[in-house]
MMTF fields as JSON, N, C-alpha, C and O atoms, coordinates in Angstrom:
{
  "mmtfVersion": "1.0.0",
  "mmtfProducer": "UNKNOWN",
  "numBonds": 459,
  "numAtoms": 460,
  "numGroups": 115,
  "numChains": 1,
  "numModels": 1,
  "chainsPerModel": [1],
  "groupsPerChain": [115],
  "chainIdList": ["A"],
  "bondAtomList": [4, 2, 8, 6, 12, 10, 16, 14, 20, 18, 24, 22, 28, 26, 32, 30, 36, 34, 40, 38, 44, 42, 48, 46, 52, 50, 56, 54, 60, 58, 64, 62, 68, 66, 72, 70, 76, 74, 80, 78, 84, 82, 88, 86, 92, 90, 96, 94, 100, 98, 104, 102, 108, 106, 112, 110, 116, 114, 120, 118, 124, 122, 128, 126, 132, 130, 136, 134, 140, 138, 144, 142, 148, 146, 152, 150, 156, 154, 160, 158, 164, 162, 168, 166, 172, 170, 176, 174, 180, 178, 184, 182, 188, 186, 192, 190, 196, 194, 200, 198, 204, 202, 208, 206, 212, 210, 216, 214, 220, 218, 224, 222, 228, 226, 232, 230, 236, 234, 240, 238, 244, 242, 248, 246, 252, 250, 256, 254, 260, 258, 264, 262, 268, 266, 272, 270, 276, 274, 280, 278, 284, 282, 288, 286, 292, 290, 296, 294, 300, 298, 304, 302, 308, 306, 312, 310, 316, 314, 320, 318, 324, 322, 328, 326, 332, 330, 336, 334, 340, 338, 344, 342, 348, 346, 352, 350, 356, 354, 360, 358, 364, 362, 368, 366, 372, 370, 376, 374, 380, 378, 384, 382, 388, 386, 392, 390, 396, 394, 400, 398, 404, 402, 408, 406, 412, 410, 416, 414, 420, 418, 424, 422, 428, 426, 432, 430, 436, 434, 440, 438, 444, 442, 448, 446, 452, 450, 456, 454],
  "bondOrderList": [1, 1, 1, 1, 1, 1, 1, 1, 1, 1, 1, 1, 1, 1, 1, 1, 1, 1, 1, 1, 1, 1, 1, 1, 1, 1, 1, 1, 1, 1, 1, 1, 1, 1, 1, 1, 1, 1, 1, 1, 1, 1, 1, 1, 1, 1, 1, 1, 1, 1, 1, 1, 1, 1, 1, 1, 1, 1, 1, 1, 1, 1, 1, 1, 1, 1, 1, 1, 1, 1, 1, 1, 1, 1, 1, 1, 1, 1, 1, 1, 1, 1, 1, 1, 1, 1, 1, 1, 1, 1, 1, 1, 1, 1, 1, 1, 1, 1, 1, 1, 1, 1, 1, 1, 1, 1, 1, 1, 1, 1, 1, 1, 1, 1],
  "groupList": [{"groupName": "MET", "atomNameList": ["N", "CA", "C", "O"], "elementList": ["N", "C", "C", "O"], "formalChargeList": [0, 0, 0, 0], "bondAtomList": [1, 0, 2, 1, 3, 2], "bondOrderList": [1, 1, 2], "singleLetterCode": "M", "chemCompType": "L-PEPTIDE LINKING"}, {"groupName": "LYS", "atomNameList": ["N", "CA", "C", "O"], "elementList": ["N", "C", "C", "O"], "formalChargeList": [0, 0, 0, 0], "bondAtomList": [1, 0, 2, 1, 3, 2], "bondOrderList": [1, 1, 2], "singleLetterCode": "K", "chemCompType": "L-PEPTIDE LINKING"}, {"groupName": "SER", "atomNameList": ["N", "CA", "C", "O"], "elementList": ["N", "C", "C", "O"], "formalChargeList": [0, 0, 0, 0], "bondAtomList": [1, 0, 2, 1, 3, 2], "bondOrderList": [1, 1, 2], "singleLetterCode": "S", "chemCompType": "L-PEPTIDE LINKING"}, {"groupName": "PRO", "atomNameList": ["N", "CA", "C", "O"], "elementList": ["N", "C", "C", "O"], "formalChargeList": [0, 0, 0, 0], "bondAtomList": [1, 0, 2, 1, 3, 2], "bondOrderList": [1, 1, 2], "singleLetterCode": "P", "chemCompType": "L-PEPTIDE LINKING"}, {"groupName": "PHE", "atomNameList": ["N", "CA", "C", "O"], "elementList": ["N", "C", "C", "O"], "formalChargeList": [0, 0, 0, 0], "bondAtomList": [1, 0, 2, 1, 3, 2], "bondOrderList": [1, 1, 2], "singleLetterCode": "F", "chemCompType": "L-PEPTIDE LINKING"}, {"groupName": "LEU", "atomNameList": ["N", "CA", "C", "O"], "elementList": ["N", "C", "C", "O"], "formalChargeList": [0, 0, 0, 0], "bondAtomList": [1, 0, 2, 1, 3, 2], "bondOrderList": [1, 1, 2], "singleLetterCode": "L", "chemCompType": "L-PEPTIDE LINKING"}, {"groupName": "THR", "atomNameList": ["N", "CA", "C", "O"], "elementList": ["N", "C", "C", "O"], "formalChargeList": [0, 0, 0, 0], "bondAtomList": [1, 0, 2, 1, 3, 2], "bondOrderList": [1, 1, 2], "singleLetterCode": "T", "chemCompType": "L-PEPTIDE LINKING"}, {"groupName": "ALA", "atomNameList": ["N", "CA", "C", "O"], "elementList": ["N", "C", "C", "O"], "formalChargeList": [0, 0, 0, 0], "bondAtomList": [1, 0, 2, 1, 3, 2], "bondOrderList": [1, 1, 2], "singleLetterCode": "A", "chemCompType": "L-PEPTIDE LINKING"}, {"groupName": "GLU", "atomNameList": ["N", "CA", "C", "O"], "elementList": ["N", "C", "C", "O"], "formalChargeList": [0, 0, 0, 0], "bondAtomList": [1, 0, 2, 1, 3, 2], "bondOrderList": [1, 1, 2], "singleLetterCode": "E", "chemCompType": "L-PEPTIDE LINKING"}, {"groupName": "ASP", "atomNameList": ["N", "CA", "C", "O"], "elementList": ["N", "C", "C", "O"], "formalChargeList": [0, 0, 0, 0], "bondAtomList": [1, 0, 2, 1, 3, 2], "bondOrderList": [1, 1, 2], "singleLetterCode": "D", "chemCompType": "L-PEPTIDE LINKING"}, {"groupName": "ARG", "atomNameList": ["N", "CA", "C", "O"], "elementList": ["N", "C", "C", "O"], "formalChargeList": [0, 0, 0, 0], "bondAtomList": [1, 0, 2, 1, 3, 2], "bondOrderList": [1, 1, 2], "singleLetterCode": "R", "chemCompType": "L-PEPTIDE LINKING"}, {"groupName": "ILE", "atomNameList": ["N", "CA", "C", "O"], "elementList": ["N", "C", "C", "O"], "formalChargeList": [0, 0, 0, 0], "bondAtomList": [1, 0, 2, 1, 3, 2], "bondOrderList": [1, 1, 2], "singleLetterCode": "I", "chemCompType": "L-PEPTIDE LINKING"}, {"groupName": "GLY", "atomNameList": ["N", "CA", "C", "O"], "elementList": ["N", "C", "C", "O"], "formalChargeList": [0, 0, 0, 0], "bondAtomList": [1, 0, 2, 1, 3, 2], "bondOrderList": [1, 1, 2], "singleLetterCode": "G", "chemCompType": "PEPTIDE LINKING"}, {"groupName": "GLN", "atomNameList": ["N", "CA", "C", "O"], "elementList": ["N", "C", "C", "O"], "formalChargeList": [0, 0, 0, 0], "bondAtomList": [1, 0, 2, 1, 3, 2], "bondOrderList": [1, 1, 2], "singleLetterCode": "Q", "chemCompType": "L-PEPTIDE LINKING"}, {"groupName": "ASN", "atomNameList": ["N", "CA", "C", "O"], "elementList": ["N", "C", "C", "O"], "formalChargeList": [0, 0, 0, 0], "bondAtomList": [1, 0, 2, 1, 3, 2], "bondOrderList": [1, 1, 2], "singleLetterCode": "N", "chemCompType": "L-PEPTIDE LINKING"}, {"groupName": "CYS", "atomNameList": ["N", "CA", "C", "O"], "elementList": ["N", "C", "C", "O"], "formalChargeList": [0, 0, 0, 0], "bondAtomList": [1, 0, 2, 1, 3, 2], "bondOrderList": [1, 1, 2], "singleLetterCode": "C", "chemCompType": "L-PEPTIDE LINKING"}, {"groupName": "VAL", "atomNameList": ["N", "CA", "C", "O"], "elementList": ["N", "C", "C", "O"], "formalChargeList": [0, 0, 0, 0], "bondAtomList": [1, 0, 2, 1, 3, 2], "bondOrderList": [1, 1, 2], "singleLetterCode": "V", "chemCompType": "L-PEPTIDE LINKING"}, {"groupName": "HIS", "atomNameList": ["N", "CA", "C", "O"], "elementList": ["N", "C", "C", "O"], "formalChargeList": [0, 0, 0, 0], "bondAtomList": [1, 0, 2, 1, 3, 2], "bondOrderList": [1, 1, 2], "singleLetterCode": "H", "chemCompType": "L-PEPTIDE LINKING"}, {"groupName": "TYR", "atomNameList": ["N", "CA", "C", "O"], "elementList": ["N", "C", "C", "O"], "formalChargeList": [0, 0, 0, 0], "bondAtomList": [1, 0, 2, 1, 3, 2], "bondOrderList": [1, 1, 2], "singleLetterCode": "Y", "chemCompType": "L-PEPTIDE LINKING"}],
  "groupTypeList": [0, 1, 2, 3, 4, 5, 6, 7, 5, 8, 9, 10, 11, 5, 5, 7, 9, 12, 7, 5, 12, 6, 5, 5, 13, 7, 10, 2, 5, 3, 13, 14, 7, 15, 4, 8, 7, 7, 16, 5, 9, 14, 7, 9, 5, 16, 10, 10, 11, 17, 13, 9, 18, 11, 7, 7, 12, 7, 9, 11, 11, 8, 6, 9, 6, 4, 12, 12, 14, 10, 18, 10, 5, 7, 1, 17, 12, 5, 8, 7, 1, 16, 10, 9, 11, 14, 4, 1, 12, 7, 10, 5, 7, 10, 9, 7, 12, 10, 7, 9, 3, 10, 8, 16, 10, 5, 5, 4, 4, 3, 4, 12, 7, 13, 7],
  "groupIdList": [1, 2, 3, 4, 5, 6, 7, 8, 9, 10, 11, 12, 13, 14, 15, 16, 17, 18, 19, 20, 21, 22, 23, 24, 25, 26, 27, 28, 29, 30, 31, 32, 33, 34, 35, 36, 37, 38, 39, 40, 41, 42, 43, 44, 45, 46, 47, 48, 49, 50, 51, 52, 53, 54, 55, 56, 57, 58, 59, 60, 61, 62, 63, 64, 65, 66, 67, 68, 69, 70, 71, 72, 73, 74, 75, 76, 77, 78, 79, 80, 81, 82, 83, 84, 85, 86, 87, 88, 89, 90, 91, 92, 93, 94, 95, 96, 97, 98, 99, 100, 101, 102, 103, 104, 105, 106, 107, 108, 109, 110, 111, 112, 113, 114, 115],
  "secStructList": [7, 7, 7, 2, 2, 2, 2, 2, 2, 2, 2, 1, 7, 7, 7, 5, 7, 7, 7, 2, 2, 2, 2, 2, 2, 2, 6, 6, 7, 7, 6, 6, 1, 7, 4, 4, 4, 2, 2, 2, 2, 7, 2, 2, 2, 2, 2, 2, 2, 2, 2, 2, 2, 2, 2, 6, 6, 7, 1, 3, 3, 3, 7, 1, 7, 6, 6, 7, 1, 2, 2, 2, 2, 2, 6, 6, 6, 7, 4, 4, 4, 2, 2, 2, 2, 2, 2, 2, 2, 2, 2, 2, 2, 2, 2, 2, 2, 2, 6, 1, 1, 1, 7, 7, 7, 3, 3, 3, 7, 7, 7, 7, 7, 7, 7],
  "xCoordList": [84.307, 83.717, 84.294, 84.296, 84.77, 85.362, 84.259, 83.2, 84.523, 83.541, 83.371, 84.316, 82.185, 81.974, 82.928, 83.338, 83.275, 84.194, 85.57, 86.146, 86.105, 87.414, 87.386, 88.35, 86.292, 86.144, 86.168, 86.816, 85.465, 85.445, 86.835, 87.238, 87.568, 88.929, 89.845, 90.721, 89.644, 90.449, 90.084, 90.91, 88.842, 88.321, 88.666, 88.926, 88.673, 88.882, 89.273, 89.245, 89.631, 89.916, 88.586, 87.723, 88.417, 87.195, 87.442, 88.504, 86.467, 86.558, 85.761, 84.64, 86.35, 85.677, 85.258, 85.816, 84.282, 83.874, 84.962, 85.998, 84.734, 85.771, 85.451, 84.9, 85.793, 85.699, 84.267, 83.872, 83.505, 82.104, 81.968, 81.13, 82.776, 82.708, 83.012, 82.392, 83.962, 84.316, 83.143, 82.861, 82.46, 81.296, 80.133, 79.416, 79.933, 78.874, 79.109, 78.183, 80.34, 80.689, 80.543, 80.005, 81.007, 80.931, 79.489, 79.18, 78.611, 77.217, 76.281, 75.068, 76.802, 75.959, 76.239, 75.892, 76.843, 77.03, 78.208, 79.262, 78.038, 79.158, 80.274, 80.029, 81.484, 82.654, 82.533, 83.034, 81.892, 81.78, 80.545, 80.254, 79.824, 78.627, 79.021, 80.148, 78.092, 78.266, 77.83, 76.635, 78.794, 78.476, 77.654, 76.817, 77.888, 77.135, 75.653, 74.81, 75.324, 73.921, 73.179, 71.948, 73.896, 73.251, 72.386, 71.422, 72.707, 71.875, 70.468, 69.52, 70.33, 69.012, 68.403, 67.213, 69.23, 68.735, 68.71, 67.958, 69.51, 69.636, 69.889, 70.837, 69.018, 69.2, 69.226, 69.955, 68.449, 68.431, 69.806, 70.231, 70.495, 71.836, 72.794, 73.543, 72.772, 73.651, 73.319, 74.223, 72.037, 71.608, 72.1, 72.594, 71.971, 72.42, 73.924, 74.385, 74.681, 76.136, 76.458, 77.296, 75.809, 76.017, 75.658, 76.408, 74.522, 74.083, 75.062, 75.326, 75.594, 76.565, 77.835, 78.377, 78.305, 79.488, 79.209, 80.057, 78.041, 77.682, 77.583, 78.07, 76.956, 76.845, 78.222, 78.403, 79.187, 80.55, 81.332, 82.463, 80.741, 81.372, 81.87, 82.54, 81.566, 82.051, 81.422, 80.215, 82.253, 81.802, 81.692, 80.951, 82.424, 82.489, 81.959, 82.457, 80.955, 80.31, 80.594, 80.388, 81.061, 81.357, 80.121, 79.518, 79.751, 78.634, 79.067, 80.258, 78.106, 78.377, 78.394, 77.564, 79.36, 79.406, 80.805, 81.082, 81.681, 83.063, 83.168, 83.935, 82.412, 82.42, 81.191, 80.748, 80.636, 79.391, 79.577, 79.018, 80.351, 80.536, 80.101, 79.994, 79.859, 79.313, 80.201, 79.699, 81.491, 82.4, 82.348, 82.187, 82.483, 82.486, 81.13, 81.062, 80.058, 78.722, 78.36, 77.549, 78.958, 78.69, 79.13, 78.57, 80.118, 80.568, 79.471, 79.536, 78.468, 77.35, 76.037, 74.963, 76.121, 74.922, 74.108, 72.899, 74.754, 74.049, 74.437, 74.208, 75.017, 75.491, 74.37, 74.632, 73.143, 72.008, 71.542, 70.66, 72.113, 71.687, 72.675, 72.593, 73.602, 74.623, 73.979, 74.331, 73.055, 72.41, 71.655, 71.799, 70.851, 70.038, 70.904, 70.596, 71.974, 72.852, 73.546, 73.591, 74.077, 74.768, 73.806, 74.129, 72.646, 71.641, 71.193, 71.157, 70.853, 70.377, 71.505, 71.257, 72.725, 73.851, 74.05, 74.285, 73.956, 74.098, 72.941, 73.142, 71.746, 70.569, 70.627, 70.312, 71.027, 71.115, 72.102, 71.8, 73.271, 74.28, 73.792, 73.94, 73.219, 72.717, 71.628, 71.651, 70.685, 69.585, 70.06, 69.549, 71.03, 71.592, 72.238, 72.098, 72.937, 73.556, 72.544, 72.736, 71.482, 70.457, 69.688, 69.162, 69.616, 68.875, 69.628, 69.045, 70.905, 71.717, 71.621, 71.646, 71.509, 71.402, 72.684, 72.627, 73.849, 75.073, 75.055, 74.297, 75.87, 75.982, 77.047, 78.235, 76.624, 77.595, 78.061, 77.245, 79.345, 79.872, 80.083, 80.092, 80.251, 80.618, 80.163, 80.28, 79.646, 79.414, 80.528, 80.85, 81.106, 82.218, 81.74, 81.211, 81.921, 81.471, 82.689, 83.2, 83.15, 84.349, 84.048, 82.964, 84.989, 84.894, 86.185, 87.281, 86.031, 87.196, 87.709, 87.252, 88.669, 89.281, 88.24, 87.272, 88.452, 87.55, 87.759, 86.855, 88.914, 89.229, 88.764, 88.954],
  "yCoordList": [-40.508, -39.181, -38.312, -38.713, -37.148, -36.234, -35.536, -35.204, -35.325, -34.656, -33.197, -32.586, -32.634, -31.215, -30.302, -29.257, -30.696, -29.893, -29.83, -28.748, -30.973, -30.994, -30.24, -29.559, -30.359, -29.614, -28.114, -27.361, -27.681, -26.26, -25.779, -24.672, -26.609, -26.242, -26.056, -25.191, -26.856, -26.708, -25.44, -24.87, -25.011, -23.873, -22.533, -21.564, -22.462, -21.181, -21.398, -22.519, -20.326, -20.357, -20.328, -19.505, -21.222, -21.241, -20.519, -20.655, -19.764, -19.02, -19.73, -20.184, -19.817, -20.427, -19.338, -18.241, -19.656, -18.717, -18.632, -19.287, -17.841, -17.604, -18.185, -19.28, -17.459, -17.917, -17.799, -16.757, -18.857, -18.863, -18.608, -17.809, -19.273, -19.087, -17.662, -17.136, -17.041, -15.663, -14.734, -13.821, -14.965, -14.131, -14.396, -13.465, -15.631, -15.92, -15.14, -14.569, -15.126, -14.39, -12.884, -12.185, -12.392, -10.958, -10.483, -9.322, -11.397, -11.009, -11.352, -11.195, -11.811, -11.921, -13.097, -13.028, -14.164, -15.305, -15.059, -14.597, -15.364, -15.205, -16.206, -17.264, -15.862, -16.672, -18.091, -19.029, -18.27, -19.602, -20.367, -21.444, -19.833, -20.509, -21.711, -21.807, -22.606, -23.723, -23.223, -23.14, -22.892, -22.311, -23.266, -22.826, -24.56, -25.544, -25.532, -25.796, -25.233, -25.187, -24.029, -24.007, -23.072, -21.941, -22.402, -21.722, -23.536, -24.015, -24.365, -24.325, -24.707, -24.998, -23.77, -23.493, -23.036, -21.943, -20.597, -19.706, -20.438, -19.15, -19.38, -18.847, -20.185, -20.589, -19.396, -19.42, -18.354, -17.185, -16.519, -16.067, -16.459, -15.876, -16.699, -16.144, -18.006, -18.884, -18.752, -18.658, -18.747, -18.608, -17.283, -17.259, -16.19, -14.88, -14.866, -14.271, -15.513, -15.57, -16.338, -15.901, -17.469, -18.222, -17.345, -17.288, -16.666, -15.817, -14.678, -14.322, -14.111, -13.028, -13.517, -12.824, -14.696, -15.249, -15.544, -15.29, -16.07, -16.358, -15.057, -14.974, -14.043, -12.741, -12.137, -11.396, -12.451, -11.952, -12.766, -12.413, -13.853, -14.62, -15.996, -16.637, -16.477, -17.801, -18.904, -18.907, -19.826, -21.021, -22.212, -23.157, -22.161, -23.255, -22.721, -21.723, -23.388, -22.967, -24.001, -25.198, -23.537, -24.401, -24.49, -23.47, -25.693, -25.864, -25.477, -25.461, -25.172, -24.818, -26.1, -26.288, -26.978, -28.293, -28.659, -29.836, -27.686, -27.986, -28.857, -29.82, -28.529, -29.321, -30.2, -30.498, -30.618, -31.384, -32.86, -33.692, -33.196, -34.593, -34.776, -33.809, -36.003, -36.318, -35.794, -35.272, -35.929, -35.509, -34.0, -33.534, -33.244, -31.787, -31.253, -30.326, -31.819, -31.336, -31.674, -30.981, -32.737, -33.12, -32.021, -31.892, -31.238, -30.135, -29.095, -28.292, -29.114, -28.175, -28.897, -28.303, -30.181, -30.96, -31.278, -31.49, -31.313, -31.505, -32.796, -32.926, -33.742, -34.972, -35.753, -36.508, -35.591, -36.28, -35.578, -36.085, -34.441, -33.639, -33.702, -32.882, -34.657, -34.743, -34.793, -34.005, -35.698, -35.841, -34.578, -34.075, -34.061, -32.879, -31.684, -30.983, -31.463, -30.327, -30.485, -29.533, -31.652, -31.863, -31.823, -31.269, -32.399, -32.39, -30.961, -30.542, -30.221, -28.844, -27.948, -27.077, -28.146, -27.364, -27.574, -26.62, -28.811, -29.113, -28.533, -27.994, -28.64, -28.123, -26.602, -26.075, -25.901, -24.438, -24.004, -23.112, -24.626, -24.28, -24.651, -23.867, -25.825, -26.269, -25.336, -24.932, -25.0, -24.14, -22.737, -22.128, -22.233, -20.92, -20.974, -20.039, -22.054, -22.211, -22.347, -21.802, -23.057, -23.253, -21.969, -21.807, -21.063, -19.82, -18.837, -17.857, -19.084, -18.187, -18.612, -19.806, -17.632, -18.016, -18.649, -19.407, -18.339, -19.009, -20.415, -20.705, -21.254, -22.602, -22.598, -22.453, -22.756, -22.925, -24.368, -25.289, -24.567, -25.848, -26.895, -28.091, -26.467, -27.452, -27.009, -25.84, -27.959, -27.771, -28.501, -29.64, -27.866, -28.443, -28.716, -27.822, -29.93, -30.352, -30.542, -31.655, -29.487, -29.609, -30.292, -30.127, -31.039, -31.607, -31.31, -31.576, -30.757, -30.394, -31.573, -32.707, -31.267, -32.285, -32.873, -32.21, -34.093, -34.77, -34.294, -34.411, -33.77, -33.362, -31.97, -31.482],
  "zCoordList": [-17.416, -17.485, -16.363, -15.199, -16.714, -15.748, -14.943, -15.476, -13.671, -12.819, -13.235, -13.735, -13.036, -13.354, -12.581, -13.086, -11.371, -10.57, -11.226, -11.343, -11.655, -12.303, -13.624, -13.976, -14.349, -15.593, -15.325, -16.052, -14.286, -13.931, -13.533, -13.891, -12.793, -12.392, -13.6, -13.593, -14.619, -15.828, -16.591, -17.304, -16.432, -17.185, -16.549, -17.261, -15.227, -14.55, -13.098, -12.591, -12.45, -11.013, -10.275, -10.579, -9.31, -8.511, -7.196, -6.589, -6.773, -5.521, -4.437, -4.667, -3.265, -2.116, -1.134, -1.125, -0.324, 0.716, 1.779, 1.664, 2.795, 3.794, 5.147, 5.256, 6.156, 7.539, 8.056, 8.578, 7.909, 8.331, 9.828, 10.245, 10.631, 12.082, 12.505, 13.429, 11.833, 12.142, 11.849, 12.626, 10.729, 10.409, 11.354, 11.721, 11.748, 12.719, 14.003, 14.579, 14.432, 15.647, 15.43, 16.289, 14.313, 14.029, 13.905, 14.175, 13.492, 13.255, 14.416, 14.279, 15.539, 16.74, 17.656, 18.835, 17.18, 18.073, 19.016, 18.579, 20.308, 21.238, 20.929, 20.349, 21.321, 21.01, 21.566, 20.947, 22.7, 23.305, 22.832, 23.352, 21.866, 21.349, 20.5, 20.014, 20.337, 19.41, 18.033, 17.75, 17.181, 15.879, 15.016, 14.229, 15.158, 14.37, 14.731, 13.874, 15.979, 16.402, 15.753, 15.763, 15.193, 14.531, 13.362, 13.011, 12.754, 11.641, 12.113, 11.328, 13.382, 13.941, 14.614, 14.461, 15.361, 16.192, 15.485, 15.88, 14.461, 13.785, 12.293, 11.717, 11.688, 10.291, 9.343, 8.351, 9.626, 8.74, 8.679, 7.616, 9.811, 9.84, 8.983, 8.178, 9.152, 8.368, 6.88, 6.05, 6.544, 5.148, 4.557, 3.429, 5.301, 4.807, 4.552, 3.578, 5.417, 5.207, 3.933, 3.145, 3.722, 2.476, 1.279, 0.305, 1.345, 0.233, -0.017, -1.165, 1.048, 0.895, 0.199, -0.662, 0.565, -0.093, -1.568, -2.423, -1.862, -3.254, -4.041, -5.169, -3.452, -4.126, -4.389, -5.355, -3.533, -3.707, -4.742, -5.075, -5.253, -6.32, -5.952, -6.762, -4.755, -4.347, -5.198, -5.444, -5.635, -6.349, -5.408, -5.675, -4.317, -3.348, -2.024, -1.502, -1.491, -0.25, 0.83, 0.627, 1.961, 3.11, 4.003, 4.338, 4.382, 5.307, 6.717, 7.029, 7.549, 8.95, 9.788, 10.677, 9.484, 10.14, 10.636, 10.867, 10.801, 11.163, 12.416, 12.439, 13.44, 14.674, 14.793, 15.902, 13.668, 13.673, 13.933, 13.219, 14.939, 15.32, 16.777, 17.531, 17.149, 18.479, 19.61, 20.606, 19.457, 20.522, 20.734, 21.862, 19.665, 19.783, 20.216, 21.023, 19.695, 20.056, 21.5, 22.113, 22.046, 23.441, 24.405, 25.494, 24.017, 24.871, 25.077, 26.007, 24.21, 24.292, 24.593, 24.492, 24.965, 25.247, 24.007, 24.098, 22.847, 21.573, 20.856, 19.653, 21.573, 20.917, 20.242, 19.306, 20.686, 20.063, 18.785, 18.092, 18.473, 17.316, 16.148, 15.233, 16.165, 15.113, 13.733, 12.855, 13.541, 12.233, 11.858, 10.743, 12.78, 12.492, 12.09, 11.127, 12.824, 12.561, 11.204, 10.424, 10.918, 9.644, 8.466, 7.416, 8.634, 7.56, 7.265, 6.108, 8.312, 8.131, 7.61, 6.777, 8.08, 7.578, 6.08, 5.338, 5.646, 4.221, 3.421, 2.333, 3.95, 3.242, 3.086, 2.019, 4.141, 4.063, 2.984, 2.192, 2.948, 1.941, 0.545, -0.392, 0.403, -0.908, -1.425, -2.587, -0.57, -0.995, -1.36, -2.3, -0.622, -0.96, -2.34, -3.128, -2.634, -3.941, -5.054, -6.141, -4.801, -5.832, -6.131, -7.232, -5.173, -5.356, -6.25, -6.714, -6.497, -7.31, -8.771, -9.071, -9.698, -11.107, -11.665, -12.633, -11.052, -11.467, -10.881, -9.956, -11.411, -10.86, -9.769, -10.057, -8.524, -7.45, -7.56, -7.529, -7.686, -8.125, -7.042, -7.333, -5.815, -4.806, -3.43, -3.061, -2.685, -1.259, -0.543, -0.882, 0.424, 1.173, 2.592, 3.251, 3.061, 4.384, 5.288, 5.405, 5.918, 6.758, 8.087, 8.647, 8.573, 9.905, 10.637, 10.143, 11.819, 12.628, 13.418, 13.271, 14.257, 15.109, 16.061, 16.433, 16.433, 17.356, 18.795, 19.622, 19.09, 20.469, 20.767, 21.881]
}
């Protein structure tokens, strides 16, 4: 059985959201902030960005988890929050997708470099 994602790709071009970190910064977070912590500290902002991308036609939503690993989060004293940040980041993106009457086809969980 073919995955719904592959079926959708055969049917049409899928649109992905854009630079989540850039929008977080443009909408209030300082450049040196831990953008992943925004899912806990500023969930409404992250949710609005997901909703804006979906309203613009995105089929693929990226979670706010690029640096959601123990090494990167330790730079901000958040290494104990790896699970919480990744779980909440996934939930925010998933819920934003479910709130849209169209079917958002994929949640993307990016992970950046460990260094």
